[in-house]
KOLTI-991315 format. One record per residue: residue number from 1; x, z, y of N, C-alpha, C, O in turn. Coordinates in pm, whole numbers. Last residue first. Layout:
// residues N
+-----+--------+--------+--------+--------+--------+--------+--------+--------+--------+--------+--------+--------+
! seq !   n_xx !   n_zz !   n_yy !  ca_xx !  ca_zz !  ca_yy !   c_xx !   c_zz !   c_yy !   o_xx !   o_zz !   o_yy !
+-----+--------+--------+--------+--------+--------+--------+--------+--------+--------+--------+--------+--------+
! NUM !      X !      Z !      Y !      X !      Z !      Y !      X !      Z !      Y !      X !      Z !      Y !
...
+-----+--------+--------+--------+--------+--------+--------+--------+--------+--------+--------+--------+--------+
This chain:
// residues 191
+-----+--------+--------+--------+--------+--------+--------+--------+--------+--------+--------+--------+--------+
! seq !   n_xx !   n_zz !   n_yy !  ca_xx !  ca_zz !  ca_yy !   c_xx !   c_zz !   c_yy !   o_xx !   o_zz !   o_yy !
+-----+--------+--------+--------+--------+--------+--------+--------+--------+--------+--------+--------+--------+
! 191 !    124 !    667 !   -113 !    266 !    680 !   -147 !    279 !    733 !   -289 !    390 !    751 !   -339 !
! 190 !   -142 !    653 !   -122 !    -76 !    554 !    -37 !     75 !    555 !    -62 !    145 !    456 !    -37 !
! 189 !   -322 !    823 !   -248 !   -238 !    736 !   -329 !   -178 !    621 !   -247 !   -165 !    508 !   -295 !
! 188 !   -441 !   1018 !   -101 !   -508 !    887 !   -103 !   -428 !    781 !   -178 !   -461 !    663 !   -173 !
! 187 !   -266 !   1226 !   -114 !   -397 !   1245 !   -177 !   -477 !   1115 !   -185 !   -570 !   1103 !   -265 !
! 186 !    -47 !   1114 !     32 !    -35 !   1144 !   -112 !   -172 !   1154 !   -178 !   -194 !   1098 !   -285 !
! 185 !   -145 !   1095 !    292 !    -97 !    974 !    222 !    -93 !    996 !     71 !   -131 !    909 !     -7 !
! 184 !   -199 !   1368 !    340 !   -306 !   1268 !    346 !   -267 !   1141 !    270 !   -347 !   1087 !    194 !
! 183 !     61 !   1480 !    315 !    -50 !   1524 !    227 !   -162 !   1420 !    223 !   -214 !   1388 !    116 !
! 182 !    197 !   1349 !    525 !    241 !   1332 !    386 !    128 !   1368 !    289 !    102 !   1295 !    193 !
! 181 !     60 !   1452 !    745 !     60 !   1308 !    721 !     95 !   1281 !    574 !     30 !   1200 !    508 !
! 180 !    134 !   1721 !    716 !     -7 !   1682 !    700 !    -21 !   1532 !    675 !   -103 !   1489 !    594 !
! 179 !    407 !   1710 !    763 !    359 !   1766 !    636 !    215 !   1724 !    610 !    177 !   1695 !    496 !
! 178 !    425 !   1607 !   1024 !    463 !   1522 !    910 !    415 !   1578 !    778 !    383 !   1501 !    687 !
! 177 !    280 !   1592 !   1295 !    276 !   1696 !   1190 !    299 !   1630 !   1054 !    205 !   1602 !    979 !
! 176 !    466 !   1468 !   1555 !    397 !   1425 !   1433 !    398 !   1539 !   1331 !    505 !   1578 !   1285 !
! 175 !    605 !   1560 !   1779 !    513 !   1448 !   1795 !    438 !   1404 !   1672 !    354 !   1314 !   1679 !
! 174 !    739 !   1799 !   1798 !    817 !   1675 !   1819 !    727 !   1553 !   1834 !    767 !   1454 !   1894 !
! 173 !    534 !   1964 !   1724 !    582 !   1973 !   1862 !    665 !   1850 !   1896 !    662 !   1802 !   2009 !
! 172 !    528 !   1895 !   1456 !    412 !   1860 !   1540 !    451 !   1866 !   1687 !    406 !   1783 !   1766 !
! 171 !    772 !   2006 !   1366 !    754 !   1860 !   1368 !    634 !   1815 !   1453 !    639 !   1709 !   1516 !
! 170 !    700 !   2290 !   1411 !    804 !   2222 !   1488 !    791 !   2069 !   1484 !    798 !   2007 !   1590 !
! 169 !    409 !   2453 !   1439 !    470 !   2351 !   1355 !    571 !   2270 !   1437 !    532 !   2190 !   1522 !
! 168 !    415 !   2786 !   1570 !    348 !   2669 !   1517 !    439 !   2580 !   1437 !    535 !   2626 !   1374 !
! 167 !    562 !   2901 !   1839 !    462 !   2948 !   1745 !    389 !   2824 !   1695 !    310 !   2763 !   1768 !
! 166 !    896 !   2907 !   1925 !    780 !   2820 !   1903 !    689 !   2891 !   1805 !    733 !   2937 !   1700 !
! 165 !   1109 !   3044 !   2186 !   1052 !   3038 !   2051 !    936 !   2940 !   2049 !    884 !   2897 !   2152 !
! 164 !   1271 !   2960 !   2402 !   1280 !   3097 !   2350 !   1227 !   3104 !   2207 !   1290 !   3162 !   2119 !
! 163 !   1451 !   2691 !   2501 !   1334 !   2728 !   2422 !   1356 !   2867 !   2363 !   1449 !   2889 !   2285 !
! 162 !   1679 !   2608 !   2621 !   1583 !   2678 !   2706 !   1457 !   2721 !   2631 !   1366 !   2780 !   2690 !
! 161 !   1819 !   2464 !   2438 !   1879 !   2591 !   2482 !   1784 !   2672 !   2570 !   1805 !   2792 !   2590 !
! 160 !   1672 !   2227 !   2412 !   1657 !   2331 !   2309 !   1716 !   2465 !   2353 !   1668 !   2569 !   2309 !
! 159 !   1743 !   2032 !   2589 !   1645 !   2130 !   2634 !   1627 !   2244 !   2535 !   1574 !   2349 !   2572 !
! 158 !   1899 !   1852 !   2450 !   1966 !   1953 !   2531 !   1870 !   2065 !   2571 !   1912 !   2181 !   2586 !
! 157 !   1647 !   1792 !   2205 !   1774 !   1760 !   2269 !   1835 !   1879 !   2339 !   1824 !   1993 !   2293 !
! 156 !   1399 !   1853 !   2111 !   1504 !   1836 !   2012 !   1640 !   1807 !   2074 !   1739 !   1798 !   2001 !
! 155 !   1220 !   1855 !   2325 !   1258 !   1982 !   2264 !   1377 !   1970 !   2170 !   1450 !   2067 !   2151 !
! 154 !   1236 !   1702 !   2620 !   1243 !   1669 !   2477 !   1301 !   1791 !   2407 !   1417 !   1826 !   2427 !
! 153 !   1019 !   1709 !   2909 !   1131 !   1757 !   2829 !   1119 !   1709 !   2685 !   1010 !   1681 !   2635 !
! 152 !    791 !   1650 !   3062 !    925 !   1622 !   3117 !   1039 !   1689 !   3041 !   1142 !   1721 !   3099 !
! 151 !    536 !   1650 !   2965 !    591 !   1777 !   3010 !    733 !   1768 !   3064 !    790 !   1868 !   3106 !
! 150 !    603 !   1388 !   2742 !    500 !   1470 !   2807 !    563 !   1604 !   2844 !    635 !   1664 !   2764 !
! 149 !    877 !   1170 !   2800 !    820 !   1284 !   2727 !    712 !   1353 !   2808 !    728 !   1374 !   2929 !
! 148 !   1018 !    990 !   2941 !    945 !    938 !   2826 !    870 !   1047 !   2751 !    805 !   1019 !   2650 !
! 147 !   1177 !   1106 !   3127 !   1054 !   1044 !   3176 !    967 !    989 !   3063 !    854 !    947 !   3087 !
! 146 !   1418 !   1273 !   3138 !   1312 !   1289 !   3038 !   1177 !   1229 !   3078 !   1073 !   1294 !   3064 !
! 145 !   1713 !   1252 !   3189 !   1611 !   1161 !   3242 !   1488 !   1159 !   3150 !   1458 !   1055 !   3090 !
! 144 !   1933 !   1408 !   3123 !   1849 !   1356 !   3015 !   1748 !   1251 !   3061 !   1703 !   1169 !   2981 !
! 143 !   2060 !   1458 !   3376 !   2136 !   1423 !   3255 !   2049 !   1351 !   3153 !   2087 !   1245 !   3103 !
! 142 !   1864 !   1521 !   3563 !   1961 !   1417 !   3596 !   2040 !   1370 !   3473 !   2082 !   1254 !   3468 !
! 141 !   1727 !   1727 !   3428 !   1656 !   1603 !   3464 !   1755 !   1490 !   3491 !   1734 !   1377 !   3448 !
! 140 !   1936 !   1919 !   3407 !   1869 !   1866 !   3288 !   1802 !   1732 !   3320 !   1819 !   1635 !   3246 !
! 139 !   1993 !   1967 !   3677 !   2097 !   1912 !   3589 !   2035 !   1851 !   3464 !   2076 !   1744 !   3419 !
! 138 !   1749 !   2077 !   3762 !   1797 !   1951 !   3821 !   1901 !   1885 !   3733 !   1900 !   1763 !   3714 !
! 137 !   1747 !   2312 !   3602 !   1638 !   2214 !   3595 !   1686 !   2078 !   3647 !   1666 !   1976 !   3581 !
! 136 !   1979 !   2442 !   3684 !   1962 !   2403 !   3543 !   1855 !   2295 !   3528 !   1871 !   2199 !   3452 !
! 135 !   1916 !   2484 !   3957 !   2031 !   2400 !   3921 !   2021 !   2353 !   3776 !   2051 !   2237 !   3747 !
! 134 !   1704 !   2662 !   3939 !   1680 !   2530 !   3997 !   1792 !   2433 !   3959 !   1767 !   2316 !   3931 !
! 133 !   1716 !   2823 !   3616 !   1749 !   2815 !   3758 !   1715 !   2675 !   3808 !   1701 !   2582 !   3730 !
! 132 !   1459 !   2933 !   3399 !   1563 !   2836 !   3431 !   1592 !   2841 !   3581 !   1501 !   2862 !   3661 !
! 131 !   1340 !   3141 !   3141 !   1356 !   3118 !   3284 !   1474 !   3024 !   3305 !   1577 !   3034 !   3237 !
! 130 !   1236 !   2969 !   2838 !   1309 !   3072 !   2912 !   1308 !   3041 !   3061 !   1278 !   2929 !   3103 !
! 129 !    922 !   2892 !   2701 !   1041 !   2842 !   2771 !   1103 !   2956 !   2850 !   1034 !   3029 !   2921 !
! 128 !    749 !   2866 !   2409 !    790 !   2962 !   2511 !    922 !   2915 !   2571 !   1021 !   2899 !   2500 !
! 127 !    476 !   2688 !   2286 !    619 !   2685 !   2313 !    648 !   2781 !   2428 !    580 !   2779 !   2531 !
! 126 !    237 !   2667 !   2033 !    274 !   2730 !   2160 !    426 !   2730 !   2171 !    496 !   2768 !   2077 !
! 125 !      5 !   2427 !   1898 !    130 !   2501 !   1894 !    158 !   2561 !   2031 !    108 !   2511 !   2133 !
! 124 !   -229 !   2273 !   1689 !   -208 !   2346 !   1815 !    -85 !   2435 !   1801 !    -72 !   2509 !   1704 !
! 123 !   -314 !   1965 !   1565 !   -223 !   2078 !   1544 !   -199 !   2142 !   1680 !   -155 !   2076 !   1774 !
! 122 !   -600 !   1796 !   1451 !   -525 !   1848 !   1565 !   -438 !   1965 !   1520 !   -484 !   2053 !   1447 !
! 121 !   -725 !   1487 !   1309 !   -687 !   1628 !   1302 !   -599 !   1666 !   1421 !   -534 !   1581 !   1482 !
! 120 !   -912 !   1265 !   1138 !   -876 !   1300 !   1276 !   -849 !   1449 !   1277 !   -938 !   1529 !   1248 !
! 119 !   -931 !   1004 !    904 !   -893 !   1144 !    927 !   -859 !   1159 !   1075 !   -788 !   1077 !   1131 !
! 118 !  -1133 !    785 !    726 !  -1078 !    820 !    857 !  -1051 !    970 !    861 !  -1136 !   1051 !    826 !
! 117 !  -1144 !    516 !    493 !  -1147 !    661 !    518 !  -1081 !    686 !    652 !   -985 !    619 !    689 !
! 116 !  -1311 !    242 !    351 !  -1233 !    295 !    463 !  -1254 !    445 !    475 !  -1367 !    495 !    468 !
! 115 !  -1288 !      7 !     85 !  -1340 !    135 !    135 !  -1250 !    186 !    247 !  -1127 !    175 !    240 !
! 114 !  -1156 !   -214 !    -18 !  -1276 !   -236 !     63 !  -1340 !   -110 !    119 !  -1437 !   -119 !    194 !
! 113 !   -928 !   -100 !   -137 !  -1033 !   -161 !   -220 !  -1165 !   -175 !   -144 !  -1272 !   -150 !   -199 !
! 112 !   -873 !     88 !    144 !   -828 !     67 !      6 !   -946 !     16 !    -75 !  -1051 !     80 !    -81 !
! 111 !   -764 !    187 !    449 !   -853 !     92 !    382 !   -792 !     63 !    246 !   -678 !     20 !    234 !
! 110 !   -745 !    462 !    659 !   -702 !    406 !    531 !   -808 !    309 !    481 !   -926 !    342 !    472 !
! 109 !   -618 !    609 !    938 !   -723 !    519 !    891 !   -671 !    447 !    767 !   -567 !    381 !    770 !
! 108 !   -557 !    904 !   1090 !   -511 !    822 !    979 !   -630 !    741 !    931 !   -731 !    797 !    889 !
! 107 !   -446 !   1060 !   1370 !   -560 !    987 !   1315 !   -501 !    896 !   1208 !   -406 !    821 !   1233 !
! 106 !   -337 !   1369 !   1501 !   -313 !   1251 !   1419 !   -448 !   1190 !   1383 !   -549 !   1259 !   1369 !
! 105 !   -221 !   1547 !   1789 !   -327 !   1497 !   1702 !   -277 !   1381 !   1619 !   -188 !   1306 !   1660 !
! 104 !    -90 !   1828 !   1922 !    -53 !   1700 !   1862 !   -161 !   1662 !   1763 !   -190 !   1734 !   1668 !
! 103 !    -64 !   2022 !   2200 !   -162 !   1969 !   2105 !   -108 !   1837 !   2053 !    -82 !   1745 !   2130 !
! 102 !    101 !   2295 !   2307 !    122 !   2154 !   2273 !     20 !   2119 !   2166 !     17 !   2177 !   2058 !
! 101 !     93 !   2527 !   2576 !     40 !   2475 !   2450 !     84 !   2330 !   2432 !    101 !   2255 !   2528 !
! 100 !    343 !   2754 !   2702 !    244 !   2648 !   2719 !    204 !   2597 !   2581 !    273 !   2622 !   2482 !
!  99 !    485 !   3045 !   2862 !    447 !   2965 !   2746 !    351 !   2854 !   2786 !    287 !   2860 !   2891 !
!  98 !    758 !   3081 !   3101 !    629 !   3115 !   3040 !    600 !   3025 !   2921 !    681 !   2939 !   2885 !
!  97 !    992 !   2994 !   3220 !    960 !   3136 !   3227 !    826 !   3174 !   3167 !    784 !   3289 !   3181 !
!  96 !    882 !   2672 !   3322 !    991 !   2765 !   3293 !    944 !   2909 !   3309 !    865 !   2942 !   3398 !
!  95 !    670 !   2510 !   3404 !    669 !   2563 !   3267 !    777 !   2667 !   3240 !    766 !   2743 !   3144 !
!  94 !    726 !   2451 !   3676 !    598 !   2511 !   3639 !    603 !   2574 !   3500 !    546 !   2682 !   3480 !
!  93 !    971 !   2329 !   3669 !    959 !   2454 !   3745 !    829 !   2527 !   3709 !    824 !   2650 !   3712 !
!  92 !    896 !   2102 !   3527 !    983 !   2200 !   3463 !    982 !   2333 !   3538 !    991 !   2439 !   3476 !
!  91 !    737 !   1969 !   3721 !    681 !   2009 !   3591 !    765 !   2120 !   3528 !    711 !   2220 !   3481 !
!  90 !    929 !   1926 !   3925 !    810 !   2008 !   3951 !    748 !   2058 !   3821 !    711 !   2175 !   3810 !
!  89 !   1104 !   1752 !   3792 !   1151 !   1882 !   3840 !   1034 !   1976 !   3864 !   1040 !   2094 !   3827 !
!  88 !    931 !   1534 !   3753 !    992 !   1602 !   3638 !   1039 !   1742 !   3678 !   1016 !   1839 !   3606 !
!  87 !    879 !   1459 !   4019 !    768 !   1505 !   3934 !    821 !   1581 !   3812 !    763 !   1682 !   3772 !
!  86 !   1136 !   1380 !   4099 !   1068 !   1491 !   4168 !    955 !   1548 !   4082 !    937 !   1669 !   4074 !
!  85 !   1182 !   1160 !   3933 !   1270 !   1278 !   3926 !   1199 !   1399 !   3984 !   1202 !   1508 !   3927 !
!  84 !    866 !   1034 !   3804 !    980 !   1034 !   3897 !   1064 !   1160 !   3874 !   1022 !   1252 !   3805 !
!  83 !    668 !   1065 !   3623 !    689 !    929 !   3674 !    809 !    919 !   3768 !    849 !    809 !   3808 !
!  82 !    642 !   1244 !   3320 !    683 !   1243 !   3461 !    713 !   1100 !   3504 !    776 !   1023 !   3430 !
!  81 !    357 !   1231 !   3118 !    497 !   1194 !   3134 !    529 !   1189 !   3283 !    451 !   1137 !   3362 !
!  80 !    130 !   1506 !   3167 !    169 !   1380 !   3105 !    318 !   1358 !   3117 !    396 !   1452 !   3125 !
!  79 !    -32 !   1796 !   3112 !     91 !   1745 !   3172 !    129 !   1618 !   3097 !    156 !   1622 !   2977 !
!  78 !   -351 !   1927 !   3172 !   -273 !   1831 !   3095 !   -150 !   1788 !   3175 !   -162 !   1749 !   3291 !
!  77 !   -418 !   2276 !   3212 !   -410 !   2140 !   3266 !   -317 !   2055 !   3181 !   -218 !   2103 !   3127 !
!  76 !   -407 !   2539 !   3128 !   -532 !   2467 !   3109 !   -533 !   2324 !   3162 !   -637 !   2258 !   3158 !
!  75 !   -137 !   2606 !   3174 !   -243 !   2672 !   3250 !   -374 !   2593 !   3245 !   -444 !   2581 !   3346 !
!  74 !    -54 !   2311 !   3028 !      2 !   2422 !   3106 !   -109 !   2479 !   3192 !   -168 !   2408 !   3274 !
!  73 !     -9 !   2120 !   2752 !   -114 !   2188 !   2829 !    -53 !   2311 !   2896 !     -7 !   2403 !   2829 !
!  72 !     80 !   1810 !   2641 !    135 !   1937 !   2687 !     33 !   1997 !   2782 !     -8 !   1934 !   2879 !
!  71 !    -16 !   1619 !   2364 !    -49 !   1666 !   2499 !     20 !   1798 !   2525 !     19 !   1887 !   2440 !
!  70 !     39 !   1343 !   2164 !     86 !   1477 !   2199 !     51 !   1505 !   2344 !     82 !   1428 !   2434 !
!  69 !    -93 !   1154 !   1898 !    -89 !   1180 !   2041 !    -43 !   1323 !   2063 !    -81 !   1414 !   1989 !
!  68 !    -90 !    884 !   1660 !    -63 !   1022 !   1699 !    -61 !   1034 !   1851 !    -32 !    938 !   1923 !
!  67 !   -193 !    700 !   1372 !   -183 !    713 !   1517 !   -159 !    859 !   1550 !   -203 !    947 !   1477 !
!  66 !   -138 !    504 !   1096 !   -121 !    639 !   1150 !   -105 !    632 !   1301 !    -13 !    567 !   1351 !
!  65 !   -302 !    328 !    847 !   -252 !    322 !    984 !   -252 !    465 !   1041 !   -352 !    536 !   1034 !
!  64 !   -272 !    173 !    548 !   -288 !    305 !    605 !   -224 !    300 !    743 !   -105 !    271 !    755 !
!  63 !   -435 !    -86 !    359 !   -334 !    -35 !    452 !   -372 !    106 !    497 !   -486 !    150 !    486 !
!  62 !   -535 !   -381 !    223 !   -518 !   -239 !    195 !   -403 !   -187 !    281 !   -291 !   -238 !    276 !
!  61 !   -626 !   -607 !    497 !   -584 !   -572 !    362 !   -577 !   -422 !    341 !   -610 !   -344 !    431 !
!  60 !   -500 !   -639 !    838 !   -598 !   -661 !    729 !   -539 !   -617 !    596 !   -419 !   -592 !    584 !
!  59 !   -504 !   -566 !   1193 !   -436 !   -586 !   1065 !   -543 !   -601 !    957 !   -661 !   -579 !    982 !
!  58 !   -642 !   -496 !   1414 !   -569 !   -623 !   1421 !   -483 !   -648 !   1296 !   -400 !   -739 !   1294 !
!  57 !   -758 !   -250 !   1357 !   -845 !   -365 !   1380 !   -771 !   -499 !   1385 !   -831 !   -603 !   1362 !
!  56 !   -533 !    -82 !   1345 !   -613 !   -105 !   1224 !   -696 !   -232 !   1239 !   -703 !   -313 !   1146 !
!  55 !   -462 !    -72 !   1614 !   -372 !   -139 !   1519 !   -447 !   -173 !   1390 !   -428 !   -280 !   1332 !
!  54 !   -686 !     64 !   1713 !   -645 !    -62 !   1775 !   -555 !   -141 !   1680 !   -570 !   -262 !   1667 !
!  53 !   -685 !    298 !   1560 !   -795 !    201 !   1543 !   -756 !     65 !   1600 !   -788 !    -39 !   1542 !
!  52 !   -461 !    440 !   1656 !   -466 !    395 !   1516 !   -569 !    284 !   1498 !   -542 !    185 !   1429 !
!  51 !   -539 !    482 !   1925 !   -413 !    413 !   1892 !   -418 !    356 !   1751 !   -384 !    240 !   1728 !
!  50 !   -779 !    624 !   1890 !   -778 !    495 !   1960 !   -653 !    414 !   1930 !   -660 !    293 !   1912 !
!  49 !   -684 !    858 !   1764 !   -774 !    768 !   1692 !   -773 !    628 !   1757 !   -768 !    527 !   1688 !
!  48 !   -535 !    968 !   1972 !   -469 !    936 !   1845 !   -552 !    835 !   1766 !   -499 !    739 !   1710 !
!  47 !   -747 !   1001 !   2154 !   -634 !    913 !   2188 !   -561 !    872 !   2061 !   -528 !    755 !   2043 !
!  46 !   -908 !   1185 !   2019 !   -961 !   1051 !   2048 !   -850 !    953 !   2086 !   -859 !    834 !   2053 !
!  45 !   -743 !   1411 !   2011 !   -784 !   1347 !   1885 !   -835 !   1204 !   1909 !   -808 !   1114 !   1829 !
!  44 !   -725 !   1462 !   2289 !   -604 !   1433 !   2212 !   -639 !   1361 !   2081 !   -575 !   1263 !   2045 !
!  43 !   -995 !   1519 !   2347 !   -928 !   1406 !   2411 !   -804 !   1364 !   2332 !   -782 !   1245 !   2310 !
!  42 !  -1031 !   1752 !   2198 !  -1102 !   1630 !   2157 !  -1041 !   1506 !   2222 !  -1036 !   1400 !   2160 !
!  41 !   -863 !   1923 !   2347 !   -841 !   1904 !   2203 !   -906 !   1774 !   2156 !   -844 !   1696 !   2084 !
!  40 !   -983 !   1917 !   2595 !   -849 !   1861 !   2582 !   -815 !   1836 !   2435 !   -746 !   1739 !   2402 !
!  39 !  -1329 !   1813 !   2562 !  -1226 !   1917 !   2568 !  -1089 !   1850 !   2553 !  -1081 !   1737 !   2505 !
!  38 !  -1473 !   1546 !   2758 !  -1437 !   1607 !   2631 !  -1335 !   1718 !   2653 !  -1262 !   1717 !   2753 !
!  37 !  -1488 !   1430 !   3001 !  -1576 !   1545 !   2981 !  -1550 !   1612 !   2846 !  -1599 !   1722 !   2821 !
!  36 !  -1330 !   1207 !   2996 !  -1271 !   1328 !   3055 !  -1363 !   1450 !   3043 !  -1320 !   1561 !   3072 !
!  35 !  -1295 !    985 !   2741 !  -1398 !   1058 !   2815 !  -1341 !   1192 !   2865 !  -1308 !   1279 !   2786 !
!  34 !   -977 !    818 !   2781 !  -1089 !    869 !   2701 !  -1182 !    948 !   2793 !  -1149 !    975 !   2908 !
!  33 !   -718 !    598 !   2776 !   -823 !    653 !   2862 !   -941 !    691 !   2774 !   -997 !    609 !   2702 !
!  32 !   -521 !    469 !   2630 !   -522 !    615 !   2634 !   -621 !    675 !   2732 !   -610 !    792 !   2768 !
!  31 !   -510 !    196 !   2570 !   -477 !    240 !   2706 !   -483 !    390 !   2730 !   -454 !    436 !   2840 !
!  30 !   -342 !     56 !   2290 !   -453 !    138 !   2338 !   -417 !    200 !   2473 !   -306 !    252 !   2489 !
!  29 !   -159 !    -94 !   2159 !   -182 !   -128 !   2300 !   -296 !    -48 !   2360 !   -343 !    -79 !   2469 !
!  28 !     77 !     40 !   1926 !    -60 !     25 !   1974 !    -63 !    -10 !   2122 !     20 !     37 !   2200 !
!  27 !    326 !   -115 !   1740 !    295 !    -31 !   1855 !    155 !    -63 !   1906 !    120 !   -179 !   1927 !
!  26 !    387 !    -94 !   1422 !    313 !   -185 !   1509 !    266 !    -97 !   1625 !    177 !    -14 !   1608 !
!  25 !    634 !    -45 !   1182 !    584 !     -7 !   1315 !    508 !   -123 !   1377 !    557 !   -236 !   1384 !
!  24 !    607 !     57 !    840 !    644 !    -41 !    941 !    582 !      4 !   1073 !    487 !     82 !   1073 !
!  23 !    744 !    271 !    584 !    647 !    233 !    686 !    699 !    117 !    768 !    817 !     84 !    766 !
!  22 !    790 !    512 !    334 !    814 !    373 !    376 !    704 !    329 !    473 !    586 !    349 !    447 !
!  21 !    905 !    829 !    383 !    779 !    754 !    375 !    809 !    611 !    421 !    848 !    591 !    536 !
!  20 !   1097 !   1028 !    396 !   1114 !    917 !    302 !    983 !    844 !    276 !    953 !    803 !    164 !
!  19 !   1100 !   1210 !    592 !   1006 !   1238 !    483 !   1013 !   1130 !    375 !    943 !   1138 !    274 !
!  18 !   1272 !   1082 !    767 !   1317 !   1207 !    703 !   1229 !   1241 !    583 !   1277 !   1296 !    484 !
!  17 !   1104 !    873 !    852 !   1224 !    843 !    773 !   1271 !    967 !    698 !   1306 !    960 !    580 !
!  16 !    914 !   1019 !    999 !    870 !    938 !    885 !    989 !    907 !    793 !    977 !    914 !    671 !
!  15 !   1084 !   1126 !   1197 !   1013 !   1216 !   1105 !    963 !   1141 !    981 !    970 !   1194 !    870 !
!  14 !   1165 !    890 !   1328 !   1265 !    973 !   1259 !   1198 !   1067 !   1158 !   1248 !   1086 !   1047 !
!  13 !    920 !    811 !   1439 !    984 !    726 !   1339 !   1089 !    805 !   1260 !   1100 !    789 !   1139 !
!  12 !    882 !   1017 !   1623 !    786 !    999 !   1513 !    847 !    914 !   1402 !    827 !    943 !   1284 !
!  11 !   1106 !    966 !   1786 !   1092 !   1094 !   1717 !    994 !   1083 !   1600 !   1021 !   1135 !   1492 !
!  10 !   1061 !    711 !   1895 !   1175 !    731 !   1803 !   1163 !    861 !   1725 !   1205 !    868 !   1610 !
!   9 !    745 !    564 !   1923 !    822 !    686 !   1946 !    937 !    701 !   1846 !    914 !    703 !   1725 !
!   8 !    569 !    361 !   1897 !    708 !    322 !   1920 !    799 !    442 !   1939 !    917 !    426 !   1968 !
!   7 !    306 !    358 !   1659 !    380 !    427 !   1764 !    522 !    374 !   1775 !    586 !    345 !   1674 !
!   6 !    151 !    349 !   1419 !    106 !    284 !   1544 !    174 !    349 !   1664 !    107 !    391 !   1759 !
!   5 !    284 !    275 !   1118 !    290 !    376 !   1223 !    259 !    306 !   1355 !    331 !    215 !   1396 !
!   4 !    146 !    183 !    815 !    180 !    137 !    950 !    176 !    256 !   1046 !     76 !    328 !   1053 !
!   3 !    196 !     99 !    487 !    180 !    213 !    577 !    231 !    168 !    714 !    344 !    122 !    727 !
!   2 !     49 !    -79 !    223 !    124 !    -89 !    348 !     92 !     33 !    436 !    -25 !     66 !    456 !
!   1 !     85 !      0 !   -119 !      0 !      0 !      0 !     89 !      0 !    124 !    190 !     70 !    130 !
+-----+--------+--------+--------+--------+--------+--------+--------+--------+--------+--------+--------+--------+
């Protein structure tokens, strides 16, 4: 069975490789706009589903399509990807010295023998960030240029020195709850 990851994220691809799951990448063109009246949890699940569905609809045959979405939630507000140095610095000043939530959703669409199954799930995690000086924040932004990450940081890189602890699933914080993806693929005989 063909397994398709609907994401260009290097972190998600690394997690799939580490789990030894054979896959191909077809990056989704889903625009990530969902009903803003939904809870943040439901928005995350709908974005993951939209990514997977867009790729599912443009492919055919027996296949398993995996979509994922990660939201950084600070004080009840969604933090997206920083669009500038100033925005990244502002985000990091907001999250330093306290905890924030990371919602990572997966949507897995499986077509096998003409039957379709859909999974939509959410992993909720809490990340505690140490206090950072303005100089540490500026140096991190100037060195890593974290504009590709929600919340303006990548936990697996240099920023790890500022992480006090994580309550939850580390791979989900990276962008993909790989243990759950593996379970779904295994129980549906995709791998």
